[in-house]
C-alpha positions in Angstrom: -8.0 3.3 -27.4 -10.0 5.6 -29.6 -8.2 7.9 -31.9 -6.0 10.2 -30.0 -6.1 12.8 -32.6 -9.8 13.5 -31.8 -10.6 16.2 -29.5 -12.1 14.0 -27.0 -10.6 10.7 -26.3 -12.4 7.7 -24.4 -11.6 4.5 -22.7 -13.9 1.7 -23.9 -14.3 -0.5 -20.8 -14.9 -4.2 -20.9 -16.9 -5.5 -17.8 -16.0 -9.2 -17.1 -18.8 -10.5 -14.8 -22.2 -9.0 -15.0 -23.3 -9.6 -11.4 -24.0 -7.0 -8.7 -20.6 -5.1 -8.8 -20.6 -5.4 -12.7 -24.3 -4.2 -13.0 -23.4 -1.3 -10.9 -20.3 -0.4 -13.2 -22.8 -0.8 -15.9 -25.2 1.6 -14.7 -22.5 4.3 -14.0 -21.5 4.1 -17.6 -24.9 4.2 -18.9 -26.0 7.1 -17.0 -22.9 8.9 -18.2 -21.3 9.3 -14.6 -17.7 8.6 -15.8 -16.2 11.2 -18.1 -14.3 9.8 -21.1 -15.2 6.3 -20.4 -18.0 4.4 -22.2 -18.9 0.8 -22.0 -17.1 -1.1 -24.7 -18.4 -4.9 -24.2 -19.7 -7.1 -21.6 -18.5 -10.7 -20.8 -20.5 -13.3 -18.5 -20.6 -17.0 -18.7 -24.5 -16.8 -18.1 -25.8 -16.5 -21.6 -28.9 -15.0 -20.2 -27.1 -11.9 -19.6 -26.9 -11.2 -23.1 -30.3 -9.5 -23.3 -28.7 -6.8 -21.0 -25.9 -6.1 -23.6 -28.4 -6.0 -26.5 -30.3 -3.3 -24.3 -27.2 -1.3 -23.9 -26.2 -2.0 -27.7 -22.7 -3.3 -27.0 -21.0 -6.7 -27.9 -21.6 -9.6 -25.5 -19.2 -12.4 -25.0 -19.2 -15.6 -22.9 -15.6 -16.2 -22.9 -13.2 -13.3 -21.2 -10.6 -14.4 -23.7 -12.8 -13.5 -26.6 -13.5 -10.1 -25.0 -9.9 -9.2 -24.4 -8.9 -10.1 -28.0 -12.0 -8.6 -29.7 -10.5 -5.0 -30.2 -13.6 -3.6 -28.8 -12.4 -2.5 -25.4 -9.2 -0.6 -24.1 -9.6 -1.8 -20.6 -11.3 -4.3 -18.4 -12.7 -4.5 -14.9 -12.9 -8.0 -13.2 -16.0 -8.6 -11.3 -15.6 -12.5 -11.0 -14.8 -15.0 -8.2 -11.6 -14.1 -6.4 -9.4 -16.7 -7.7 -9.9 -15.6 -11.5 -8.7 -12.0 -10.8 -5.0 -12.6 -11.5 -5.2 -14.7 -14.5 -7.6 -12.3 -16.3 -5.4 -9.5 -15.2 -2.4 -11.1 -16.7 -4.1 -12.1 -19.9 -5.6 -8.7 -20.4 -2.4 -6.8 -19.9 -0.8 -9.3 -22.4 -3.4 -8.3 -24.8 -2.3 -4.6 -24.5 -5.2 -3.5 -22.4 -5.4 -1.6 -19.1 -6.6 -3.7 -16.0 -8.7 -2.8 -13.1 -9.0 -5.7 -10.7 -11.7 -6.0 -8.1 -10.7 -6.8 -4.6 -8.9 -9.0 -3.7 -6.1 -8.9 -6.3 -5.6 -12.6 -5.6 -6.5 -15.2 -2.9 -3.2 -16.0 -1.8 0.1 -13.9 -1.9 1.8 -16.1 -4.7 -1.1 -15.4 -7.1 -1.2 -11.9 -6.1 2.6 -11.3 -6.9 2.3 -12.9 -10.0 0.1 -10.3 -11.7 1.8 -7.7 -9.9 5.1 -8.5 -11.0 3.6 -9.1 -14.5 2.2 -5.7 -14.6 5.5 -4.1 -13.7 6.7 -5.3 -17.0 4.1 -3.4 -18.8 4.9 0.1 -17.9 2.6 1.5 -20.5 -0.5 0.0 -19.1 -2.4 1.1 -16.2 -2.9 -1.4 -13.4 -5.1 -0.8 -10.6 -7.2 -2.4 -7.8 -10.7 -1.4 -6.9 -10.3 0.0 -3.5 -13.1 2.6 -3.5 -13.0 3.3 0.1 -9.8 5.1 -0.3 -11.8 7.7 -2.3 -14.0 8.1 0.9 -13.3 11.9 2.1 -13.4 10.7 5.8 -10.6 8.3 5.1 -8.7 10.6 2.8 -8.7 13.3 5.4 -7.4 10.9 8.2 -4.6 9.5 5.7 -3.6 13.3 5.3 -3.7 13.8 9.2 -1.6 10.9 10.1 0.9 11.5 7.3 1.5 15.1 8.3 2.8 13.7 11.6 0.7 16.1 13.6 -0.5 13.4 16.0 3.0 11.7 16.3 3.8 8.2 16.3 1.3 5.2 16.4 0.9 3.5 19.7 -2.3 1.4 19.2 -5.0 0.8 16.9 -8.2 -1.4 16.8 -11.0 -1.8 14.3 -14.1 -3.8 15.2 -16.1 -4.2 12.0 -19.0 -6.7 12.3 -21.5 -4.9 10.2 -21.1 -7.5 7.7 -24.0 -9.8 8.7 -25.0 -12.4 6.2 -27.8 -14.9 6.6 -27.4 -18.6 5.7 -29.3 -18.1 2.4 -26.5 -15.7 1.4 -24.1 -18.4 1.4 -26.2 -21.1 -0.2 -27.0 -19.1 -3.1 -23.6 -19.9 -4.8 -21.9 -23.3 -4.9 -18.3 -21.5 -4.7 -19.1 -19.0 -2.1 -17.7 -19.5 1.5 -15.6 -22.4 0.2 -11.7 -22.9 0.2 -11.7 -24.1 -3.3 -14.0 -21.7 -5.0 -13.6 -18.4 -3.0 -10.4 -19.0 -0.8 -11.9 -17.9 2.5 -14.8 -16.3 4.1 -15.3 -12.8 5.7 -11.4 -11.9 5.2 -11.5 -12.3 1.4 -15.2 -11.3 0.8 -16.5 -8.7 3.0 -13.4 -7.2 5.1 -10.6 -6.5 2.3 -11.5 -2.9 2.2 -10.9 -2.5 6.1 -7.8 -4.6 5.7 -6.4 -2.3 3.0 -7.6 1.0 4.9 -6.1 -0.1 8.1 -2.7 -0.7 6.7 -3.0 2.3 4.3 -3.6 4.6 7.4 -1.4 2.9 10.1 1.2 1.1 8.1 1.9 -2.5 7.3 2.1 -4.7 10.3 5.4 -6.9 11.0 3.5 -9.9 12.4 0.1 -11.2 13.5 -1.3 -13.7 15.9 -4.8 -14.7 15.2 -7.8 -16.8 16.3 -10.6 -17.4 13.6 -13.8 -19.4 14.1 -14.5 -21.4 10.9 -18.4 -22.1 10.5 -18.9 -20.8 13.8 -22.5 -19.7 13.4 -22.9 -20.4 9.7 -22.9 -23.7 8.0 -19.8 -23.2 5.9 -16.2 -24.3 5.9 -14.5 -20.9 6.0 -14.1 -18.3 8.7 -17.1 -16.4 9.9 -15.5 -14.6 12.8 -11.7 -13.3 13.2 -9.8 -11.7 16.0 -6.1 -10.8 15.1 -3.5 -9.0 17.1 -0.8 -7.3 15.2 2.7 -6.0 15.7 3.7 -2.7 14.0 7.2 -2.7 15.4 8.5 -0.1 17.9 6.1 -1.3 20.5 2.9 -0.2 18.4 0.2 -2.9 18.1 -3.3 -3.5 16.7 -6.4 -5.4 17.0 -8.7 -6.5 14.2 -12.1 -8.0 14.8 -14.6 -8.8 12.2 -17.7 -11.2 11.8 -20.6 -12.2 9.7 -23.0 -13.3 12.2 -23.7 -10.0 14.3 -27.1 -8.8 13.0 -26.7 -5.5 15.1 -23.2 -4.9 14.2 -20.5 -2.6 15.2 -18.2 -0.4 13.3 -15.5 1.4 15.3 -12.0 2.3 14.3 -9.5 3.7 17.0 -6.1 5.0 16.3 -4.0 6.1 19.5 -0.9 8.3 18.6 1.6 10.0 20.8 -0.1 13.3 20.5 -3.7 12.4 20.0 -6.4 9.9 19.2 -8.7 9.4 16.4 -12.2 7.5 16.8 -14.3 6.7 13.9 -17.8 5.4 14.3 -20.0 3.7 11.7 -17.5 5.0 9.0 -19.3 8.2 9.4 -18.5 10.2 12.6 -14.8 11.1 13.4 -13.7 12.3 16.8 -10.2 13.7 17.1 -8.5 14.7 20.3 -5.3 16.7 20.0 -2.9 16.9 22.9 -1.0 20.0 23.6 2.2 17.9 24.2 3.3 14.3 23.6 1.3 12.2 26.4 4.4 11.1 28.1 5.5 14.9 28.4 2.1 15.5 30.0 2.5 12.7 32.3 5.7 14.2 33.5 4.6 17.6 34.0 1.2 17.3 35.5 0.8 17.3 39.3 -0.8 14.7 41.4 -3.4 17.5 42.5 -4.1 18.4 38.8 -4.6 14.8 38.1 -7.0 14.2 40.9 -9.1 17.3 39.9 -9.0 16.1 36.3 -10.4 12.7 37.3 -13.0 14.4 39.2 -14.1 16.7 36.6 -13.0 19.7 38.3 -10.3 20.8 35.9 -10.5 22.6 32.4 -9.0 20.1 30.3 -8.4 22.5 27.4 -5.1 23.3 28.9 -3.8 19.7 27.7 -6.3 18.7 24.9 -9.0 19.8 22.4 -11.6 17.5 20.9 -13.1 17.9 17.4 -15.9 16.0 16.0 -17.0 15.7 12.2 -19.9 13.9 10.5 -19.3 12.9 7.1 -22.3 12.2 4.8 -22.7 8.9 3.0 -21.0 8.6 -0.2 -22.3 5.3 -1.2 -22.1 4.7 -5.1 -19.9 8.0 -5.6 -16.8 6.1 -4.4 -17.1 3.6 -7.2 -17.6 6.4 -9.6 -14.5 8.1 -8.3 -12.3 5.1 -8.8 -13.4 4.4 -12.4 -12.7 8.1 -12.9 -9.3 8.2 -11.6 -8.4 5.1 -13.6 -9.9 6.7 -16.9 -7.7 10.0 -16.1 -4.7 7.7 -15.4 -5.1 5.9 -18.9 -5.7 9.1 -20.6 -3.7 11.6 -18.8 -1.2 9.7 -16.7 -3.0 10.7 -13.4 -1.7 8.9 -10.2 -3.9 6.0 -9.2 -5.8 6.3 -6.1 -5.0 2.4 -5.6 -2.2 1.3 -7.8 -2.5 -2.6 -8.3 0.6 -3.2 -6.5 -1.0 -1.9 -3.1 -3.3 -5.1 -3.5 -0.7 -7.2 -1.9 -0.9 -6.0 1.5 -4.3 -6.8 2.3 -3.9 -10.3 0.8 -0.7 -11.0 2.7 -2.6 -10.0 6.0 -5.4 -12.3 5.3 -3.3 -15.2 4.5 -1.2 -14.4 7.5 -4.2 -14.4 9.8 -5.3 -17.7 8.3 -2.0 -19.2 8.9 -1.6 -18.2 12.5 -5.0 -19.4 13.2 -4.3 -22.8 11.5 -1.0 -23.5 13.0 -1.8 -21.6 16.5 1.4 -19.3 16.2 2.6 -15.9 15.6 3.3 -15.5 12.0 5.7 -13.1 10.1 4.4 -10.7 7.7 7.8 -9.3 6.8 9.1 -12.7 5.8 5.8 -14.4 5.1 6.1 -18.0 4.2 4.0 -18.3 1.0 4.5 -22.2 0.6 3.4 -23.1 4.1 0.2 -21.1 3.6 -0.5 -22.4 0.1 0.2 -26.1 1.7 -2.3 -25.4 4.5 -5.0 -24.0 1.8 -4.7 -27.0 -0.5 -5.3 -29.4 2.3 -8.4 -27.6 3.0 -9.5 -27.7 -0.6 -8.8 -31.5 -0.7 -10.8 -32.0 2.5 -13.9 -30.2 1.5 -14.1 -32.2 -1.7 -16.0 -31.0 -4.6 -14.4 -30.5 -8.1 -12.0 -27.6 -7.0 -8.6 -27.7 -8.2 -5.6 -27.3 -5.8 -3.5 -24.3 -6.1 0.0 -23.7 -7.1 
């Protein structure tokens, strides 16, 4: 950290991995979009990226160990292949730095828990995960509404999110992508982690899951390109999550049904909230069959029982990432509460792992008592079977 005695303190950020995400964060800092955060150094194994660092006037490293031990940065953000996030996070924390890990925190729960548990031993350092969708005003408003209890208890929720279309060329551009050994999975670990996080952030962590995944269904890859998962939240509440990378038209529709109302979100932009005057079961008991018949025929004013509100949210693309970086800066300098503490990253990893394991073994899998060793054994079998130079995991 820069001298705390000065009037304006700053966080010097080290960006590890200058790809698409790292490049975006670099531009945000270059444009001064993050108050009290500056670019401290860049790391990438690709020597050709050095010219960008020189253009920006900051040090460049090809080894992340060199960067974290350089004294040039106070914090790091990891924009690298998923398996590397926990290792880099642990080493950064050990070097006395603050750490902001890109999603997912890890590929498998044992790995994710290691960095989360390690961060817990470093209470003076900030440890966050880059769940930028949590800063989206749409989802912040829904979170507040659901937490208020106004709509009552959850009954059912479903999210169809197939707007992740990726052509074959996308997978062919990097040897590690869409492999068990290099990436650790497909749509669940690459495209959909934000929705897996938001779903559980809004509705709660499921207790179990039964899933059917299609591996290399419409793409020449080893990992999943389509997922259907049924979850049990307990107390009778259930959910369905469906995602894919082969639907060029794509659908993004989230539904959350509660005792006293329903939320429908279309395209992560338009929200329709239906509020009931009483819990649905009470309306069921009190309405006469004559009223029901008129209601079905559209002959009755339904405002006696329900009201509907629709709201459109403008796009906040790009601003979400800046908001996460600003929140992280404020947490480092002022102790602000993190939008997404690093420990929250375990939920999405565990659900993705449980979906894989359920599909592999053809059974319902507990999330409350998730069998990490069974998952790791199955994952390593697939790493070995696909060949290549990928190491098995432990």
